[in-house]
All heavy atoms as TSV, in Angstrom:
chain	resi	resn	atom	element	x	y	z
A	1	MET	N	N	-24.795	1.849	-11.220
A	1	MET	CA	C	-23.505	1.890	-10.574
A	1	MET	C	C	-23.016	0.487	-10.210
A	1	MET	O	O	-21.851	0.174	-10.395
A	1	MET	CB	C	-23.622	2.767	-9.320
A	1	MET	CG	C	-22.415	2.759	-8.464
A	1	MET	SD	S	-21.475	4.221	-8.742
A	1	MET	CE	C	-20.288	4.089	-7.471
A	2	LEU	N	N	-23.903	-0.335	-9.690
A	2	LEU	CA	C	-23.498	-1.699	-9.331
A	2	LEU	C	C	-23.047	-2.483	-10.554
A	2	LEU	O	O	-22.097	-3.268	-10.479
A	2	LEU	CB	C	-24.634	-2.422	-8.615
A	2	LEU	CG	C	-24.955	-1.918	-7.212
A	2	LEU	CD1	C	-26.169	-2.654	-6.656
A	2	LEU	CD2	C	-23.770	-2.090	-6.294
A	3	GLU	N	N	-23.717	-2.287	-11.665
A	3	GLU	CA	C	-23.322	-2.981	-12.893
A	3	GLU	C	C	-21.929	-2.537	-13.329
A	3	GLU	O	O	-21.111	-3.356	-13.750
A	3	GLU	CB	C	-24.344	-2.733	-14.011
A	3	GLU	CG	C	-24.060	-3.531	-15.265
A	3	GLU	CD	C	-24.037	-5.043	-15.035
A	3	GLU	OE1	O	-24.779	-5.550	-14.163
A	3	GLU	OE2	O	-23.259	-5.727	-15.726
A	4	ALA	N	N	-21.635	-1.260	-13.221
A	4	ALA	CA	C	-20.299	-0.757	-13.567
A	4	ALA	C	C	-19.240	-1.382	-12.665
A	4	ALA	O	O	-18.161	-1.749	-13.129
A	4	ALA	CB	C	-20.265	0.764	-13.465
A	5	LEU	N	N	-19.534	-1.541	-11.392
A	5	LEU	CA	C	-18.594	-2.174	-10.477
A	5	LEU	C	C	-18.366	-3.640	-10.816
A	5	LEU	O	O	-17.258	-4.149	-10.710
A	5	LEU	CB	C	-19.085	-2.047	-9.039
A	5	LEU	CG	C	-18.982	-0.663	-8.417
A	5	LEU	CD1	C	-19.651	-0.649	-7.051
A	5	LEU	CD2	C	-17.540	-0.216	-8.312
A	6	ARG	N	N	-19.410	-4.312	-11.247
A	6	ARG	CA	C	-19.267	-5.726	-11.619
A	6	ARG	C	C	-18.354	-5.911	-12.827
A	6	ARG	O	O	-17.721	-6.950	-12.980
A	6	ARG	CB	C	-20.643	-6.322	-11.915
A	6	ARG	CG	C	-21.440	-6.648	-10.700
A	6	ARG	CD	C	-22.719	-7.425	-11.058
A	6	ARG	NE	N	-23.640	-7.362	-9.956
A	6	ARG	CZ	C	-24.695	-6.554	-9.871
A	6	ARG	NH1	N	-24.993	-5.758	-10.874
A	6	ARG	NH2	N	-25.455	-6.548	-8.810
A	7	LEU	N	N	-18.299	-4.907	-13.696
A	7	LEU	CA	C	-17.484	-5.003	-14.906
A	7	LEU	C	C	-16.002	-4.756	-14.640
A	7	LEU	O	O	-15.167	-5.083	-15.477
A	7	LEU	CB	C	-17.992	-4.014	-15.962
A	7	LEU	CG	C	-19.411	-4.278	-16.481
A	7	LEU	CD1	C	-19.855	-3.147	-17.407
A	7	LEU	CD2	C	-19.487	-5.618	-17.199
A	8	LEU	N	N	-15.671	-4.186	-13.500
A	8	LEU	CA	C	-14.275	-3.929	-13.174
A	8	LEU	C	C	-13.564	-5.235	-12.825
A	8	LEU	O	O	-14.118	-6.094	-12.160
A	8	LEU	CB	C	-14.165	-2.975	-11.987
A	8	LEU	CG	C	-14.640	-1.551	-12.215
A	8	LEU	CD1	C	-14.594	-0.788	-10.898
A	8	LEU	CD2	C	-13.808	-0.854	-13.266
A	9	ALA	N	N	-12.325	-5.339	-13.275
A	9	ALA	CA	C	-11.518	-6.513	-12.918
A	9	ALA	C	C	-10.864	-6.222	-11.569
A	9	ALA	O	O	-9.851	-5.550	-11.486
A	9	ALA	CB	C	-10.472	-6.768	-13.987
A	10	MET	N	N	-11.480	-6.700	-10.500
A	10	MET	CA	C	-10.965	-6.434	-9.161
A	10	MET	C	C	-10.414	-7.707	-8.541
A	10	MET	O	O	-10.930	-8.786	-8.774
A	10	MET	CB	C	-12.081	-5.889	-8.265
A	10	MET	CG	C	-12.526	-4.510	-8.634
A	10	MET	SD	S	-13.591	-3.804	-7.369
A	10	MET	CE	C	-15.188	-4.362	-7.935
A	11	GLU	N	N	-9.362	-7.497	-7.760
A	11	GLU	CA	C	-8.804	-8.573	-6.960
A	11	GLU	C	C	-8.880	-8.139	-5.508
A	11	GLU	O	O	-8.719	-6.969	-5.190
A	11	GLU	CB	C	-7.345	-8.821	-7.332
A	11	GLU	CG	C	-7.165	-9.371	-8.727
A	11	GLU	CD	C	-5.712	-9.648	-9.029
A	11	GLU	OE1	O	-4.967	-10.002	-8.099
A	11	GLU	OE2	O	-5.330	-9.494	-10.188
A	12	TYR	N	N	-9.147	-9.076	-4.645
A	12	TYR	CA	C	-9.243	-8.768	-3.233
A	12	TYR	C	C	-8.015	-9.284	-2.512
A	12	TYR	O	O	-7.621	-10.433	-2.684
A	12	TYR	CB	C	-10.504	-9.404	-2.628
A	12	TYR	CG	C	-11.773	-8.834	-3.220
A	12	TYR	CD1	C	-12.371	-9.434	-4.318
A	12	TYR	CD2	C	-12.336	-7.682	-2.701
A	12	TYR	CE1	C	-13.524	-8.902	-4.879
A	12	TYR	CE2	C	-13.481	-7.149	-3.257
A	12	TYR	CZ	C	-14.076	-7.760	-4.343
A	12	TYR	OH	O	-15.198	-7.228	-4.890
A	13	ALA	N	N	-7.416	-8.417	-1.725
A	13	ALA	CA	C	-6.262	-8.803	-0.924
A	13	ALA	C	C	-6.759	-9.247	0.447
A	13	ALA	O	O	-7.798	-8.785	0.916
A	13	ALA	CB	C	-5.317	-7.623	-0.784
A	14	PRO	N	N	-6.019	-10.117	1.094
A	14	PRO	CA	C	-6.428	-10.526	2.437
A	14	PRO	C	C	-6.354	-9.338	3.389
A	14	PRO	O	O	-5.613	-8.392	3.163
A	14	PRO	CB	C	-5.405	-11.603	2.811
A	14	PRO	CG	C	-4.246	-11.354	1.927
A	14	PRO	CD	C	-4.787	-10.742	0.667
A	15	ASP	N	N	-7.112	-9.383	4.441
A	15	ASP	CA	C	-7.098	-8.337	5.450
A	15	ASP	C	C	-5.691	-8.246	6.032
A	15	ASP	O	O	-5.186	-9.199	6.624
A	15	ASP	CB	C	-8.104	-8.691	6.543
A	15	ASP	CG	C	-8.169	-7.646	7.646
A	15	ASP	OD1	O	-7.336	-6.716	7.665
A	15	ASP	OD2	O	-9.057	-7.775	8.482
A	16	PRO	N	N	-5.013	-7.105	5.862
A	16	PRO	CA	C	-3.619	-7.014	6.316
A	16	PRO	C	C	-3.479	-7.147	7.823
A	16	PRO	O	O	-2.474	-7.633	8.306
A	16	PRO	CB	C	-3.183	-5.634	5.849
A	16	PRO	CG	C	-4.428	-4.876	5.610
A	16	PRO	CD	C	-5.474	-5.891	5.251
A	17	PHE	N	N	-4.473	-6.730	8.580
A	17	PHE	CA	C	-4.371	-6.847	10.028
A	17	PHE	C	C	-4.485	-8.291	10.459
A	17	PHE	O	O	-3.870	-8.713	11.424
A	17	PHE	CB	C	-5.443	-5.991	10.701
A	17	PHE	CG	C	-5.179	-4.531	10.486
A	17	PHE	CD1	C	-5.901	-3.811	9.557
A	17	PHE	CD2	C	-4.179	-3.889	11.185
A	17	PHE	CE1	C	-5.632	-2.474	9.341
A	17	PHE	CE2	C	-3.911	-2.546	10.977
A	17	PHE	CZ	C	-4.640	-1.838	10.052
A	18	GLU	N	N	-5.251	-9.048	9.729
A	18	GLU	CA	C	-5.372	-10.468	10.020
A	18	GLU	C	C	-4.123	-11.198	9.547
A	18	GLU	O	O	-3.621	-12.092	10.215
A	18	GLU	CB	C	-6.603	-11.024	9.325
A	18	GLU	CG	C	-6.869	-12.473	9.606
A	18	GLU	CD	C	-8.120	-12.951	8.889
A	18	GLU	OE1	O	-9.136	-12.252	8.932
A	18	GLU	OE2	O	-8.045	-14.031	8.281
A	19	ALA	N	N	-3.612	-10.812	8.378
A	19	ALA	CA	C	-2.503	-11.532	7.759
A	19	ALA	C	C	-1.165	-11.226	8.422
A	19	ALA	O	O	-0.388	-12.125	8.693
A	19	ALA	CB	C	-2.438	-11.212	6.269
A	20	ASP	N	N	-0.864	-9.931	8.670
A	20	ASP	CA	C	0.486	-9.634	9.138
A	20	ASP	C	C	0.572	-8.264	9.801
A	20	ASP	O	O	1.226	-7.368	9.292
A	20	ASP	CB	C	1.455	-9.731	7.975
A	20	ASP	CG	C	2.895	-9.897	8.427
A	20	ASP	OD1	O	3.150	-9.846	9.626
A	20	ASP	OD2	O	3.756	-10.074	7.564
A	21	LEU	N	N	-0.055	-8.104	10.921
A	21	LEU	CA	C	-0.041	-6.833	11.642
A	21	LEU	C	C	1.379	-6.443	12.041
A	21	LEU	O	O	1.761	-5.285	11.936
A	21	LEU	CB	C	-0.937	-6.919	12.875
A	21	LEU	CG	C	-0.986	-5.680	13.766
A	21	LEU	CD1	C	-1.479	-4.479	12.983
A	21	LEU	CD2	C	-1.872	-5.940	14.964
A	22	GLN	N	N	2.167	-7.390	12.463
A	22	GLN	CA	C	3.531	-7.086	12.903
A	22	GLN	C	C	4.374	-6.504	11.769
A	22	GLN	O	O	5.150	-5.581	11.975
A	22	GLN	CB	C	4.212	-8.335	13.481
A	22	GLN	CG	C	5.547	-8.040	14.128
A	22	GLN	CD	C	5.449	-7.036	15.269
A	22	GLN	OE1	O	4.557	-7.112	16.103
A	22	GLN	NE2	N	6.359	-6.094	15.298
A	23	ARG	N	N	4.198	-7.023	10.551
A	23	ARG	CA	C	4.960	-6.501	9.404
A	23	ARG	C	C	4.579	-5.055	9.127
A	23	ARG	O	O	5.432	-4.226	8.817
A	23	ARG	CB	C	4.704	-7.358	8.160
A	23	ARG	CG	C	5.555	-6.990	6.965
A	23	ARG	CD	C	5.361	-7.972	5.834
A	23	ARG	NE	N	4.040	-7.880	5.245
A	23	ARG	CZ	C	3.750	-7.118	4.186
A	23	ARG	NH1	N	4.680	-6.402	3.602
A	23	ARG	NH2	N	2.529	-7.095	3.702
A	24	ILE	N	N	3.307	-4.721	9.258
A	24	ILE	CA	C	2.841	-3.350	9.025
A	24	ILE	C	C	3.432	-2.412	10.076
A	24	ILE	O	O	3.940	-1.337	9.742
A	24	ILE	CB	C	1.301	-3.292	9.040
A	24	ILE	CG1	C	0.764	-4.001	7.802
A	24	ILE	CG2	C	0.805	-1.851	9.090
A	24	ILE	CD1	C	-0.723	-4.252	7.832
A	25	ILE	N	N	3.409	-2.835	11.326
A	25	ILE	CA	C	3.975	-2.005	12.387
A	25	ILE	C	C	5.474	-1.814	12.176
A	25	ILE	O	O	5.999	-0.709	12.305
A	25	ILE	CB	C	3.695	-2.638	13.766
A	25	ILE	CG1	C	2.193	-2.573	14.066
A	25	ILE	CG2	C	4.499	-1.950	14.868
A	25	ILE	CD1	C	1.770	-3.384	15.272
A	26	THR	N	N	6.161	-2.893	11.810
A	26	THR	CA	C	7.600	-2.827	11.573
A	26	THR	C	C	7.926	-1.898	10.408
A	26	THR	O	O	8.931	-1.190	10.432
A	26	THR	CB	C	8.155	-4.238	11.299
A	26	THR	OG1	O	7.860	-5.061	12.424
A	26	THR	CG2	C	9.638	-4.218	11.056
A	27	MET	N	N	7.081	-1.876	9.393
A	27	MET	CA	C	7.295	-1.009	8.239
A	27	MET	C	C	6.954	0.446	8.583
A	27	MET	O	O	7.608	1.371	8.118
A	27	MET	CB	C	6.421	-1.480	7.072
A	27	MET	CG	C	6.727	-0.804	5.776
A	27	MET	SD	S	5.680	-1.332	4.395
A	27	MET	CE	C	5.080	-2.923	4.836
A	28	ALA	N	N	5.948	0.658	9.399
A	28	ALA	CA	C	5.469	2.005	9.702
A	28	ALA	C	C	6.453	2.791	10.578
A	28	ALA	O	O	6.722	3.966	10.304
A	28	ALA	CB	C	4.112	1.932	10.383
A	29	ARG	N	N	6.976	2.180	11.583
A	29	ARG	CA	C	7.785	2.900	12.581
A	29	ARG	C	C	9.015	3.590	12.002
A	29	ARG	O	O	9.189	4.783	12.195
A	29	ARG	CB	C	8.176	1.969	13.716
A	29	ARG	CG	C	7.041	1.713	14.662
A	29	ARG	CD	C	7.474	0.880	15.824
A	29	ARG	NE	N	6.338	0.651	16.719
A	29	ARG	CZ	C	6.265	-0.326	17.562
A	29	ARG	NH1	N	7.257	-1.186	17.670
A	29	ARG	NH2	N	5.209	-0.464	18.338
A	30	PRO	N	N	9.902	2.896	11.300
A	30	PRO	CA	C	11.118	3.572	10.841
A	30	PRO	C	C	10.864	4.642	9.769
A	30	PRO	O	O	11.677	5.544	9.593
A	30	PRO	CB	C	11.990	2.447	10.284
A	30	PRO	CG	C	11.083	1.312	10.045
A	30	PRO	CD	C	9.920	1.483	10.960
A	31	HIS	N	N	9.744	4.552	9.087
A	31	HIS	CA	C	9.434	5.508	8.022
A	31	HIS	C	C	8.425	6.563	8.464
A	31	HIS	O	O	7.989	7.384	7.660
A	31	HIS	CB	C	8.893	4.765	6.790
A	31	HIS	CG	C	9.869	3.794	6.233
A	31	HIS	ND1	N	11.024	4.156	5.580
A	31	HIS	CD2	C	9.883	2.435	6.251
A	31	HIS	CE1	C	11.685	3.087	5.217
A	31	HIS	NE2	N	11.021	2.023	5.617
A	32	GLN	N	N	8.050	6.542	9.741
A	32	GLN	CA	C	7.084	7.492	10.312
A	32	GLN	C	C	5.780	7.514	9.510
A	32	GLN	O	O	5.283	8.566	9.119
A	32	GLN	CB	C	7.691	8.888	10.411
A	32	GLN	CG	C	8.888	8.939	11.321
A	32	GLN	CD	C	9.518	10.302	11.388
A	32	GLN	OE1	O	9.268	11.161	10.560
A	32	GLN	NE2	N	10.345	10.503	12.388
A	33	LEU	N	N	5.250	6.326	9.251
A	33	LEU	CA	C	4.004	6.185	8.505
A	33	LEU	C	C	2.866	5.829	9.453
A	33	LEU	O	O	3.081	5.178	10.471
A	33	LEU	CB	C	4.116	5.065	7.459
A	33	LEU	CG	C	5.172	5.221	6.377
A	33	LEU	CD1	C	5.222	3.959	5.518
A	33	LEU	CD2	C	4.904	6.444	5.528
A	34	THR	N	N	1.675	6.218	9.088
A	34	THR	CA	C	0.503	5.742	9.809
A	34	THR	C	C	0.300	4.276	9.435
A	34	THR	O	O	0.823	3.796	8.420
A	34	THR	CB	C	-0.751	6.537	9.416
A	34	THR	OG1	O	-1.033	6.305	8.030
A	34	THR	CG2	C	-0.572	8.028	9.677
A	35	SER	N	N	-0.464	3.563	10.227
A	35	SER	CA	C	-0.752	2.169	9.878
A	35	SER	C	C	-1.512	2.112	8.553
A	35	SER	O	O	-1.346	1.184	7.769
A	35	SER	CB	C	-1.533	1.479	10.985
A	35	SER	OG	O	-2.745	2.145	11.236
A	36	TYR	N	N	-2.336	3.117	8.296
A	36	TYR	CA	C	-3.099	3.207	7.044
A	36	TYR	C	C	-2.147	3.291	5.846
A	36	TYR	O	O	-2.273	2.536	4.881
A	36	TYR	CB	C	-3.974	4.462	7.134
A	36	TYR	CG	C	-4.982	4.647	6.050
A	36	TYR	CD1	C	-6.217	4.007	6.110
A	36	TYR	CD2	C	-4.727	5.486	4.962
A	36	TYR	CE1	C	-7.166	4.199	5.125
A	36	TYR	CE2	C	-5.673	5.684	3.973
A	36	TYR	CZ	C	-6.889	5.035	4.061
A	36	TYR	OH	O	-7.818	5.224	3.085
A	37	ASP	N	N	-1.154	4.209	5.914
A	37	ASP	CA	C	-0.185	4.344	4.822
A	37	ASP	C	C	0.700	3.110	4.696
A	37	ASP	O	O	1.021	2.669	3.589
A	37	ASP	CB	C	0.684	5.586	5.032
A	37	ASP	CG	C	-0.041	6.882	4.745
A	37	ASP	OD1	O	-1.112	6.839	4.090
A	37	ASP	OD2	O	0.447	7.942	5.162
A	38	ALA	N	N	1.106	2.551	5.826
A	38	ALA	CA	C	1.944	1.347	5.790
A	38	ALA	C	C	1.197	0.180	5.163
A	38	ALA	O	O	1.792	-0.645	4.466
A	38	ALA	CB	C	2.414	0.996	7.197
A	39	THR	N	N	-0.108	0.121	5.380
A	39	THR	CA	C	-0.913	-0.937	4.774
A	39	THR	C	C	-0.924	-0.801	3.257
A	39	THR	O	O	-0.725	-1.777	2.532
A	39	THR	CB	C	-2.348	-0.905	5.327
A	39	THR	OG1	O	-2.287	-1.110	6.736
A	39	THR	CG2	C	-3.200	-1.990	4.700
A	40	TYR	N	N	-1.151	0.419	2.764
A	40	TYR	CA	C	-1.119	0.634	1.314
A	40	TYR	C	C	0.256	0.324	0.737
A	40	TYR	O	O	0.383	-0.299	-0.318
A	40	TYR	CB	C	-1.505	2.079	0.970
A	40	TYR	CG	C	-2.983	2.273	0.881
A	40	TYR	CD1	C	-3.641	3.116	1.747
A	40	TYR	CD2	C	-3.737	1.606	-0.077
A	40	TYR	CE1	C	-5.001	3.298	1.672
A	40	TYR	CE2	C	-5.096	1.772	-0.159
A	40	TYR	CZ	C	-5.720	2.627	0.722
A	40	TYR	OH	O	-7.075	2.799	0.639
A	41	LEU	N	N	1.289	0.751	1.422
A	41	LEU	CA	C	2.644	0.481	0.944
A	41	LEU	C	C	2.922	-1.015	0.933
A	41	LEU	O	O	3.496	-1.543	-0.026
A	41	LEU	CB	C	3.654	1.205	1.833
A	41	LEU	CG	C	5.116	1.028	1.473
A	41	LEU	CD1	C	5.404	1.498	0.052
A	41	LEU	CD2	C	5.990	1.775	2.469
A	42	GLY	N	N	2.496	-1.710	1.974
A	42	GLY	CA	C	2.692	-3.160	2.025
A	42	GLY	C	C	1.962	-3.884	0.911
A	42	GLY	O	O	2.504	-4.803	0.295
A	43	LEU	N	N	0.732	-3.464	0.620
A	43	LEU	CA	C	-0.016	-4.083	-0.478
A	43	LEU	C	C	0.638	-3.807	-1.822
A	43	LEU	O	O	0.745	-4.694	-2.668
A	43	LEU	CB	C	-1.459	-3.593	-0.475
A	43	LEU	CG	C	-2.363	-4.190	0.587
A	43	LEU	CD1	C	-3.711	-3.485	0.597
A	43	LEU	CD2	C	-2.542	-5.679	0.365
A	44	ALA	N	N	1.077	-2.565	-2.031
A	44	ALA	CA	C	1.752	-2.232	-3.292
A	44	ALA	C	C	3.013	-3.071	-3.461
A	44	ALA	O	O	3.293	-3.590	-4.546
A	44	ALA	CB	C	2.083	-0.741	-3.334
A	45	SER	N	N	3.762	-3.221	-2.388
A	45	SER	CA	C	4.983	-4.019	-2.436
A	45	SER	C	C	4.666	-5.494	-2.680
A	45	SER	O	O	5.274	-6.143	-3.540
A	45	SER	CB	C	5.743	-3.859	-1.119
A	45	SER	OG	O	6.875	-4.669	-1.093
A	46	GLN	N	N	3.713	-6.023	-1.945
A	46	GLN	CA	C	3.346	-7.444	-2.049
A	46	GLN	C	C	2.787	-7.787	-3.425
A	46	GLN	O	O	3.103	-8.844	-3.987
A	46	GLN	CB	C	2.322	-7.771	-0.974
A	46	GLN	CG	C	1.832	-9.192	-0.988
A	46	GLN	CD	C	0.744	-9.418	0.072
A	46	GLN	OE1	O	0.399	-8.528	0.843
A	46	GLN	NE2	N	0.220	-10.617	0.101
A	47	LEU	N	N	1.964	-6.898	-3.981
A	47	LEU	CA	C	1.314	-7.168	-5.267
A	47	LEU	C	C	2.096	-6.605	-6.447
A	47	LEU	O	O	1.665	-6.698	-7.587
A	47	LEU	CB	C	-0.108	-6.603	-5.263
A	47	LEU	CG	C	-1.025	-7.183	-4.190
A	47	LEU	CD1	C	-2.371	-6.457	-4.199
A	47	LEU	CD2	C	-1.219	-8.676	-4.382
A	48	ASN	N	N	3.256	-5.995	-6.170
A	48	ASN	CA	C	4.114	-5.402	-7.198
A	48	ASN	C	C	3.337	-4.388	-8.053
A	48	ASN	O	O	3.354	-4.439	-9.275
A	48	ASN	CB	C	4.749	-6.488	-8.068
A	48	ASN	CG	C	5.933	-5.954	-8.850
A	48	ASN	OD1	O	6.606	-5.031	-8.391
A	48	ASN	ND2	N	6.173	-6.521	-10.013
A	49	LEU	N	N	2.640	-3.474	-7.349
A	49	LEU	CA	C	1.853	-2.441	-8.004
A	49	LEU	C	C	2.443	-1.068	-7.706
A	49	LEU	O	O	3.045	-0.875	-6.646
A	49	LEU	CB	C	0.408	-2.478	-7.514
A	49	LEU	CG	C	-0.384	-3.724	-7.874
A	49	LEU	CD1	C	-1.725	-3.706	-7.155
A	49	LEU	CD2	C	-0.577	-3.807	-9.379
A	50	PRO	N	N	2.277	-0.114	-8.614
A	50	PRO	CA	C	2.765	1.245	-8.339
A	50	PRO	C	C	1.885	1.949	-7.314
A	50	PRO	O	O	0.736	1.560	-7.083
A	50	PRO	CB	C	2.678	1.933	-9.702
A	50	PRO	CG	C	1.639	1.185	-10.444
A	50	PRO	CD	C	1.698	-0.231	-9.946
A	51	LEU	N	N	2.439	2.982	-6.717
A	51	LEU	CA	C	1.753	3.736	-5.684
A	51	LEU	C	C	1.733	5.206	-6.082
A	51	LEU	O	O	2.695	5.715	-6.659
A	51	LEU	CB	C	2.517	3.563	-4.371
A	51	LEU	CG	C	1.925	4.078	-3.082
A	51	LEU	CD1	C	0.627	3.323	-2.763
A	51	LEU	CD2	C	2.909	3.898	-1.956
A	52	CYS	N	N	0.639	5.898	-5.805
A	52	CYS	CA	C	0.513	7.318	-6.092
A	52	CYS	C	C	0.216	8.049	-4.794
A	52	CYS	O	O	-0.790	7.771	-4.139
A	52	CYS	CB	C	-0.613	7.541	-7.111
A	52	CYS	SG	S	-0.856	9.267	-7.519
A	53	THR	N	N	1.101	8.947	-4.397
A	53	THR	CA	C	0.909	9.711	-3.166
A	53	THR	C	C	1.693	11.013	-3.244
A	53	THR	O	O	2.658	11.117	-4.004
A	53	THR	CB	C	1.359	8.910	-1.933
A	53	THR	OG1	O	1.042	9.662	-0.754
A	53	THR	CG2	C	2.839	8.602	-1.958
A	54	LEU	N	N	1.287	11.981	-2.467
A	54	LEU	CA	C	2.033	13.225	-2.318
A	54	LEU	C	C	2.702	13.292	-0.945
A	54	LEU	O	O	3.418	14.236	-0.653
A	54	LEU	CB	C	1.099	14.433	-2.504
A	54	LEU	CG	C	0.462	14.549	-3.886
A	54	LEU	CD1	C	-0.516	15.726	-3.922
A	54	LEU	CD2	C	1.503	14.699	-4.970
A	55	ASP	N	N	2.495	12.276	-0.113
A	55	ASP	CA	C	3.062	12.215	1.227
A	55	ASP	C	C	4.553	11.902	1.143
A	55	ASP	O	O	4.942	10.846	0.631
A	55	ASP	CB	C	2.316	11.148	2.039
A	55	ASP	CG	C	2.809	11.070	3.462
A	55	ASP	OD1	O	3.901	10.504	3.686
A	55	ASP	OD2	O	2.094	11.568	4.344
A	56	GLN	N	N	5.378	12.806	1.646
A	56	GLN	CA	C	6.832	12.650	1.511
A	56	GLN	C	C	7.368	11.431	2.260
A	56	GLN	O	O	8.263	10.748	1.758
A	56	GLN	CB	C	7.549	13.923	1.997
A	56	GLN	CG	C	7.362	15.090	1.062
A	56	GLN	CD	C	7.856	14.795	-0.355
A	56	GLN	OE1	O	8.985	14.362	-0.559
A	56	GLN	NE2	N	6.993	15.009	-1.330
A	57	ASN	N	N	6.847	11.139	3.451
A	57	ASN	CA	C	7.305	9.950	4.169
A	57	ASN	C	C	6.972	8.675	3.399
A	57	ASN	O	O	7.775	7.745	3.348
A	57	ASN	CB	C	6.680	9.888	5.561
A	57	ASN	CG	C	7.284	10.891	6.516
A	57	ASN	OD1	O	8.355	11.434	6.269
A	57	ASN	ND2	N	6.592	11.161	7.603
A	58	LEU	N	N	5.796	8.647	2.794
A	58	LEU	CA	C	5.390	7.474	2.028
A	58	LEU	C	C	6.220	7.341	0.755
A	58	LEU	O	O	6.611	6.235	0.375
A	58	LEU	CB	C	3.893	7.548	1.710
A	58	LEU	CG	C	3.211	6.312	1.156
A	58	LEU	CD1	C	3.526	5.059	1.945
A	58	LEU	CD2	C	1.713	6.530	1.077
A	59	ILE	N	N	6.538	8.446	0.115
A	59	ILE	CA	C	7.405	8.423	-1.075
A	59	ILE	C	C	8.783	7.874	-0.726
A	59	ILE	O	O	9.326	7.022	-1.441
A	59	ILE	CB	C	7.503	9.828	-1.698
A	59	ILE	CG1	C	6.165	10.236	-2.320
A	59	ILE	CG2	C	8.626	9.894	-2.735
A	59	ILE	CD1	C	6.070	11.692	-2.722
A	60	LEU	N	N	9.345	8.354	0.374
A	60	LEU	CA	C	10.675	7.878	0.794
A	60	LEU	C	C	10.646	6.396	1.159
A	60	LEU	O	O	11.558	5.643	0.796
A	60	LEU	CB	C	11.178	8.703	1.976
A	60	LEU	CG	C	11.524	10.162	1.663
A	60	LEU	CD1	C	11.829	10.926	2.948
A	60	LEU	CD2	C	12.685	10.250	0.690
A	61	ALA	N	N	9.616	5.982	1.866
A	61	ALA	CA	C	9.495	4.570	2.248
A	61	ALA	C	C	9.329	3.688	1.011
A	61	ALA	O	O	9.921	2.612	0.925
A	61	ALA	CB	C	8.317	4.377	3.204
A	62	ALA	N	N	8.533	4.157	0.049
A	62	ALA	CA	C	8.341	3.394	-1.195
A	62	ALA	C	C	9.675	3.236	-1.920
A	62	ALA	O	O	9.989	2.150	-2.416
A	62	ALA	CB	C	7.318	4.088	-2.083
A	63	GLY	N	N	10.442	4.303	-1.987
A	63	GLY	CA	C	11.758	4.212	-2.622
A	63	GLY	C	C	12.674	3.239	-1.914
A	63	GLY	O	O	13.404	2.475	-2.544
A	64	HIS	N	N	12.622	3.238	-0.587
A	64	HIS	CA	C	13.438	2.331	0.204
A	64	HIS	C	C	13.063	0.870	-0.062
A	64	HIS	O	O	13.933	-0.005	-0.079
A	64	HIS	CB	C	13.264	2.658	1.694
A	64	HIS	CG	C	14.052	1.791	2.603
A	64	HIS	ND1	N	15.411	1.913	2.768
A	64	HIS	CD2	C	13.674	0.770	3.405
A	64	HIS	CE1	C	15.837	1.004	3.623
A	64	HIS	NE2	N	14.782	0.297	4.024
A	65	LEU	N	N	11.782	0.617	-0.291
A	65	LEU	CA	C	11.307	-0.757	-0.534
A	65	LEU	C	C	11.289	-1.128	-2.018
A	65	LEU	O	O	10.919	-2.243	-2.363
A	65	LEU	CB	C	9.913	-0.938	0.056
A	65	LEU	CG	C	9.814	-0.868	1.567
A	65	LEU	CD1	C	8.361	-0.948	2.006
A	65	LEU	CD2	C	10.620	-1.985	2.206
A	66	GLY	N	N	11.638	-0.180	-2.895
A	66	GLY	CA	C	11.653	-0.472	-4.320
A	66	GLY	C	C	10.276	-0.475	-4.954
A	66	GLY	O	O	10.078	-1.086	-6.011
A	67	VAL	N	N	9.304	0.204	-4.326
A	67	VAL	CA	C	7.956	0.287	-4.887
A	67	VAL	C	C	7.933	1.401	-5.924
A	67	VAL	O	O	8.377	2.517	-5.662
A	67	VAL	CB	C	6.910	0.563	-3.777
A	67	VAL	CG1	C	5.541	0.832	-4.363
A	67	VAL	CG2	C	6.863	-0.615	-2.814
A	68	THR	N	N	7.433	1.107	-7.094
A	68	THR	CA	C	7.341	2.088	-8.179
A	68	THR	C	C	6.310	3.141	-7.835
A	68	THR	O	O	5.251	2.839	-7.296
A	68	THR	CB	C	6.922	1.390	-9.489
A	68	THR	OG1	O	7.884	0.368	-9.776
A	68	THR	CG2	C	6.857	2.360	-10.645
A	69	MET	N	N	6.609	4.393	-8.161
A	69	MET	CA	C	5.678	5.495	-7.906
A	69	MET	C	C	5.057	5.950	-9.219
A	69	MET	O	O	5.727	6.051	-10.239
A	69	MET	CB	C	6.408	6.675	-7.270
A	69	MET	CG	C	6.974	6.392	-5.908
A	69	MET	SD	S	5.739	5.992	-4.662
A	69	MET	CE	C	4.741	7.444	-4.665
A	70	TRP	N	N	3.746	6.217	-9.185
A	70	TRP	CA	C	3.035	6.852	-10.280
A	70	TRP	C	C	3.028	8.343	-10.024
A	70	TRP	O	O	2.886	8.770	-8.871
A	70	TRP	CB	C	1.585	6.392	-10.326
A	70	TRP	CG	C	1.297	5.254	-11.225
A	70	TRP	CD1	C	2.151	4.610	-12.076
A	70	TRP	CD2	C	0.042	4.594	-11.371
A	70	TRP	NE1	N	1.514	3.606	-12.709
A	70	TRP	CE2	C	0.216	3.573	-12.309
A	70	TRP	CE3	C	-1.197	4.773	-10.790
A	70	TRP	CZ2	C	-0.822	2.736	-12.684
A	70	TRP	CZ3	C	-2.228	3.948	-11.159
A	70	TRP	CH2	C	-2.040	2.943	-12.103
A	71	PRO	N	N	3.141	9.168	-11.070
A	71	PRO	CA	C	3.022	10.620	-10.833
A	71	PRO	C	C	1.597	10.971	-10.403
A	71	PRO	O	O	0.632	10.397	-10.920
A	71	PRO	CB	C	3.370	11.236	-12.182
A	71	PRO	CG	C	3.237	10.132	-13.185
A	71	PRO	CD	C	3.380	8.842	-12.458
A	72	CYS	N	N	1.473	11.861	-9.461
A	72	CYS	CA	C	0.159	12.292	-8.971
A	72	CYS	C	C	-0.117	13.721	-9.397
A	72	CYS	O	O	0.730	14.523	-9.456
A	72	CYS	CB	C	0.098	12.215	-7.457
A	72	CYS	SG	S	0.267	10.566	-6.815
């Protein structure tokens, strides 16, 4: 299993709470997101990656921020 993980092309994002807690809180409140969901949305937006979720608040927030959605 460890060897399989080593073969994956992974990138590490900085800790969002260390980097920008205020931005996460600001994003979470108007869209009624948990800090957990706001963190994923912020990373998807920052890294220009698609997001896959069935959570309606997260889908609406992603659309508002222009984050591409993957079908789930």
